[in-house]
C-alpha positions as CSV (number, residue, x, y, z in Angstrom):
1,X,7.1,-20.7,-27.3
2,X,8.4,-24.3,-27.5
3,X,5.9,-26.6,-29.2
4,X,4.4,-29.2,-26.9
5,X,5.2,-32.6,-28.1
6,X,2.4,-34.8,-29.2
7,X,3.8,-38.1,-28.0
8,X,5.8,-39.5,-25.2
9,X,7.3,-42.3,-27.1
10,X,9.9,-44.3,-25.1
11,X,11.7,-45.2,-28.4
12,X,12.0,-42.3,-30.8
13,X,11.1,-42.9,-34.4
14,X,10.9,-40.7,-37.6
15,X,7.1,-40.4,-37.7
16,X,7.1,-38.5,-34.4
17,X,8.5,-35.5,-36.4
18,X,5.4,-35.6,-38.5
19,X,2.8,-36.3,-35.9
20,X,4.1,-33.6,-33.6
21,X,3.1,-31.0,-36.2
22,X,-0.5,-31.9,-35.7
23,X,-1.4,-31.7,-32.0
24,X,-5.0,-30.7,-32.9
25,X,-5.5,-33.9,-34.7
26,X,-3.5,-36.6,-32.8
27,X,-4.0,-37.2,-29.1
28,X,-1.3,-37.7,-26.5
29,X,-3.6,-38.9,-23.7
30,X,-2.5,-42.2,-22.2
31,X,-5.9,-43.5,-21.5
32,X,-7.0,-47.2,-21.4
33,X,-8.8,-48.1,-24.7
34,X,-10.7,-51.3,-25.5
35,X,-9.4,-53.5,-28.2
36,X,-11.3,-52.8,-31.5
37,X,-13.3,-55.5,-33.3
38,X,-10.5,-56.7,-35.6
39,X,-12.8,-59.0,-37.6
40,X,-15.0,-56.0,-38.6
41,X,-12.1,-53.8,-39.5
42,X,-10.3,-56.5,-41.5
43,X,-13.5,-56.9,-43.5
44,X,-12.8,-53.4,-44.9
45,X,-9.4,-54.3,-46.3
46,X,-8.0,-56.4,-49.1
47,X,-5.0,-58.5,-48.7
48,X,-3.9,-60.2,-51.9
49,X,-1.1,-62.0,-50.1
50,X,0.3,-62.8,-46.7
51,X,-0.5,-60.0,-44.2
52,X,-0.5,-59.1,-40.6
53,X,-1.9,-56.3,-38.5
54,X,-1.3,-54.6,-35.3
55,X,-2.9,-51.9,-33.2
56,X,-1.0,-48.7,-32.5
57,X,-1.6,-46.2,-29.6
58,X,-0.6,-42.7,-30.7
59,X,0.1,-41.4,-27.2
60,X,3.3,-43.5,-26.8
61,X,3.7,-45.4,-30.1
62,X,3.2,-48.7,-28.4
63,X,1.8,-51.6,-30.5
64,X,-0.1,-54.7,-29.4
65,X,-2.6,-57.3,-30.5
66,X,-0.4,-58.4,-33.4
67,X,-1.4,-61.0,-36.0
68,X,0.9,-64.0,-35.7
69,X,2.1,-63.6,-39.3
70,X,4.3,-60.6,-38.3
71,X,6.7,-63.2,-36.8
72,X,6.9,-65.4,-39.8
73,X,7.1,-62.7,-42.5
74,X,9.9,-60.8,-40.8
75,X,11.7,-63.6,-39.0
76,X,11.1,-62.1,-35.6
77,X,11.6,-64.1,-32.4
78,X,9.1,-62.1,-30.3
79,X,6.3,-59.6,-30.9
80,X,7.5,-56.0,-31.3
81,X,6.0,-53.6,-28.6
82,X,6.9,-50.3,-30.2
83,X,6.4,-48.7,-33.5
84,X,10.1,-48.1,-33.9
85,X,10.7,-51.8,-34.2
86,X,8.4,-51.8,-37.2
87,X,10.0,-48.8,-38.8
88,X,13.4,-50.3,-38.3
89,X,12.3,-53.1,-40.8
90,X,11.6,-50.5,-43.5
91,X,14.2,-50.0,-46.2
92,X,16.3,-46.9,-45.3
93,X,15.9,-45.5,-48.7
94,X,12.1,-45.5,-48.3
95,X,11.9,-43.7,-45.0
96,X,11.7,-40.2,-46.6
97,X,8.7,-41.3,-48.6
98,X,7.0,-42.9,-45.6
99,X,7.3,-39.7,-43.6
100,X,6.0,-37.6,-46.5
101,X,3.2,-40.1,-47.2
102,X,2.1,-39.8,-43.6
103,X,2.1,-36.1,-43.8
104,X,0.3,-36.1,-47.2
105,X,-2.4,-38.3,-45.7
106,X,-3.0,-36.0,-42.8
107,X,-2.9,-32.9,-45.0
108,X,-5.5,-34.4,-47.4
109,X,-7.8,-35.3,-44.5
110,X,-7.5,-31.7,-43.3
111,X,-8.3,-30.4,-46.8
112,X,-11.5,-32.4,-47.1
113,X,-12.6,-31.9,-43.5
114,X,-12.1,-35.6,-43.2
115,X,-11.4,-35.5,-39.4
116,X,-15.2,-35.2,-39.0
117,X,-15.5,-38.8,-40.4
118,X,-11.9,-40.1,-39.9
119,X,-13.1,-43.6,-38.9
120,X,-14.6,-44.0,-42.4
121,X,-11.3,-43.1,-44.2
122,X,-8.4,-45.3,-44.9
123,X,-4.9,-44.3,-45.9
124,X,-2.6,-46.6,-47.9
125,X,0.8,-46.6,-49.6
126,X,3.7,-49.0,-50.3
127,X,7.2,-49.4,-49.1
128,X,9.9,-52.1,-48.8
129,X,10.4,-54.1,-45.6
130,X,13.0,-56.6,-44.5
131,X,11.7,-60.2,-44.6
132,X,12.7,-63.4,-42.8
133,X,15.0,-64.2,-45.7
134,X,17.1,-61.1,-45.0
135,X,16.0,-59.3,-48.2
136,X,13.7,-56.3,-48.8
137,X,10.3,-56.9,-50.4
138,X,7.4,-54.5,-51.3
139,X,4.7,-54.3,-48.7
140,X,1.3,-52.6,-48.9
141,X,0.4,-50.5,-45.9
142,X,-3.2,-49.7,-44.9
143,X,-4.2,-47.7,-41.8
144,X,-7.7,-47.6,-40.4
145,X,-8.7,-45.3,-37.5
146,X,-10.5,-46.8,-34.5
147,X,-10.8,-44.5,-31.6
148,X,-11.0,-40.7,-31.2
149,X,-11.3,-38.6,-28.1
150,X,-14.1,-36.2,-27.2
151,X,-12.5,-33.4,-29.3
152,X,-12.2,-35.7,-32.3
153,X,-8.4,-36.3,-32.0
154,X,-7.1,-39.7,-33.0
155,X,-6.2,-42.1,-30.2
156,X,-5.7,-45.4,-31.9
157,X,-5.4,-47.1,-35.3
158,X,-5.0,-50.5,-36.9
159,X,-2.1,-50.9,-39.4
160,X,-2.2,-53.7,-41.9
161,X,0.8,-54.8,-43.9
162,X,0.6,-57.1,-46.9
163,X,3.5,-58.6,-48.8
164,X,2.8,-57.8,-52.5
165,X,6.2,-58.8,-53.9
166,X,4.5,-61.7,-55.7
167,X,2.3,-59.2,-57.5
168,X,4.8,-56.4,-58.2
169,X,8.1,-55.1,-56.9
170,X,7.5,-51.6,-58.4
171,X,6.5,-48.9,-56.0
172,X,4.2,-46.3,-57.5
173,X,5.0,-43.9,-54.6
174,X,1.3,-43.1,-54.6
175,X,-0.7,-42.2,-51.4
176,X,-4.4,-43.0,-51.2
177,X,-7.0,-41.7,-48.8
178,X,-10.2,-43.6,-49.6
179,X,-13.6,-44.2,-48.0
180,X,-14.7,-47.3,-46.2
181,X,-18.1,-48.4,-44.6
182,X,-19.9,-47.1,-47.7
183,X,-18.1,-43.8,-48.2
184,X,-17.0,-43.2,-51.8
185,X,-14.0,-40.9,-51.0
186,X,-11.0,-41.5,-53.3
187,X,-8.0,-39.1,-53.2
188,X,-4.9,-40.2,-55.1
189,X,-1.6,-38.3,-54.6
190,X,1.7,-39.0,-56.3
191,X,5.0,-38.4,-54.6
192,X,8.1,-37.2,-56.3
193,X,11.3,-36.6,-54.3
194,X,11.4,-32.9,-53.2
195,X,8.0,-32.4,-54.9
196,X,5.7,-34.0,-52.4
197,X,1.9,-33.8,-52.9
198,X,1.8,-33.6,-56.7
199,X,-1.6,-34.8,-57.7
200,X,-1.6,-37.7,-60.1
201,X,-4.1,-37.8,-63.0
202,X,-7.0,-40.1,-62.3
203,X,-9.0,-40.3,-65.5
204,X,-8.7,-44.0,-66.5
205,X,-11.4,-45.5,-64.2
206,X,-14.8,-44.1,-63.0
207,X,-15.6,-44.1,-59.3
208,X,-17.8,-47.2,-59.7
209,X,-15.0,-49.0,-61.6
210,X,-12.6,-48.3,-58.8
211,X,-15.0,-49.8,-56.3
212,X,-15.3,-52.9,-58.5
213,X,-11.5,-53.1,-58.7
214,X,-11.1,-53.0,-54.9
215,X,-13.6,-55.9,-54.6
216,X,-11.8,-57.9,-57.3
217,X,-8.6,-57.4,-55.3
218,X,-10.3,-58.8,-52.3
219,X,-11.1,-61.9,-54.3
220,X,-14.9,-61.3,-54.5
221,X,-17.0,-63.2,-57.1
222,X,-19.3,-61.3,-59.5
223,X,-22.2,-62.3,-57.3
224,X,-20.6,-61.0,-54.1
225,X,-19.6,-57.7,-55.8
226,X,-23.2,-57.4,-57.0
227,X,-24.5,-57.9,-53.5
228,X,-22.0,-55.5,-51.9
229,X,-22.7,-52.7,-54.4
230,X,-26.5,-53.5,-54.8
231,X,-26.2,-53.9,-58.6
232,X,-26.8,-56.8,-60.9
233,X,-24.2,-59.5,-61.7
234,X,-24.6,-58.5,-65.4
235,X,-23.6,-54.9,-64.5
236,X,-20.6,-56.2,-62.5
237,X,-19.5,-58.3,-65.6
238,X,-19.9,-55.2,-67.8
239,X,-17.7,-53.2,-65.4
240,X,-15.1,-55.9,-65.2
241,X,-15.0,-56.1,-69.1
242,X,-14.6,-52.3,-69.3
243,X,-11.9,-52.3,-66.6
244,X,-9.9,-55.0,-68.3
245,X,-10.2,-53.2,-71.6
246,X,-9.2,-49.8,-70.2
247,X,-6.2,-51.3,-68.4
248,X,-5.3,-53.6,-71.3
249,X,-5.3,-56.6,-68.9
250,X,-6.0,-60.2,-69.9
251,X,-7.2,-61.3,-66.5
252,X,-7.7,-60.2,-62.9
253,X,-4.2,-61.0,-61.8
254,X,-2.7,-58.7,-64.5
255,X,-5.3,-56.1,-63.5
256,X,-4.3,-56.1,-59.9
257,X,-0.6,-55.9,-60.7
258,X,-1.2,-52.8,-62.9
259,X,-3.6,-51.1,-60.5
260,X,-1.0,-51.5,-57.7
261,X,1.7,-50.0,-60.0
262,X,-0.6,-47.2,-61.1
263,X,-1.5,-46.4,-57.5
264,X,-5.2,-47.3,-57.4
265,X,-4.9,-49.8,-54.6
């Protein structure tokens, strides 16, 4: 029997080949959805650079509610209306990784039964995109899930892209599935061409240190990190000292660069 397609995208794009393999997870129902509270969602991400976001409907791959920076960063004259227009900005040599990264994220969520709490999980990875200057620079992609249907299938998500070329131009080819809204999930997968889903070793930092690193990347002060994690400022400073020592970093800027390159962010 011919497999029923997941989406009815008017403009075909490579990710459809991935998404159509998971009809039990992603929904093709063209229903009217409310716009999610962007401010609340953005509070769950870090953007150490110029960023933009947009909302994607999985039923037809349309995108809307863009942040205005998307025009400036990519030199676009008008807002894109379909995901294909975003994918066309990705470096052709990175498309294979992007497709595998998307599949790796979905497979990891299946493995950990993450679809029961998918709105508390975030997937992230990096790829190069064409900028307004006509050259390709490294962007950090984060996807947060907003709405699901009655059967738990994903309807909509917010994608956030941050230009991190000023931090590093080295892609770790690492895919992360991590928790938000208080969840402590952290699943790190390293991609090698033709050997997708090879687990990378994650023994340098403890779970708590990874949490602190994420807040440092967001630009939080020691006091703000202490409040967020319900620990003392002295404990935060101790964690930061240990993190810098373990990563052999002189300061937070060097730490963020290394943790991007090592696939922790």
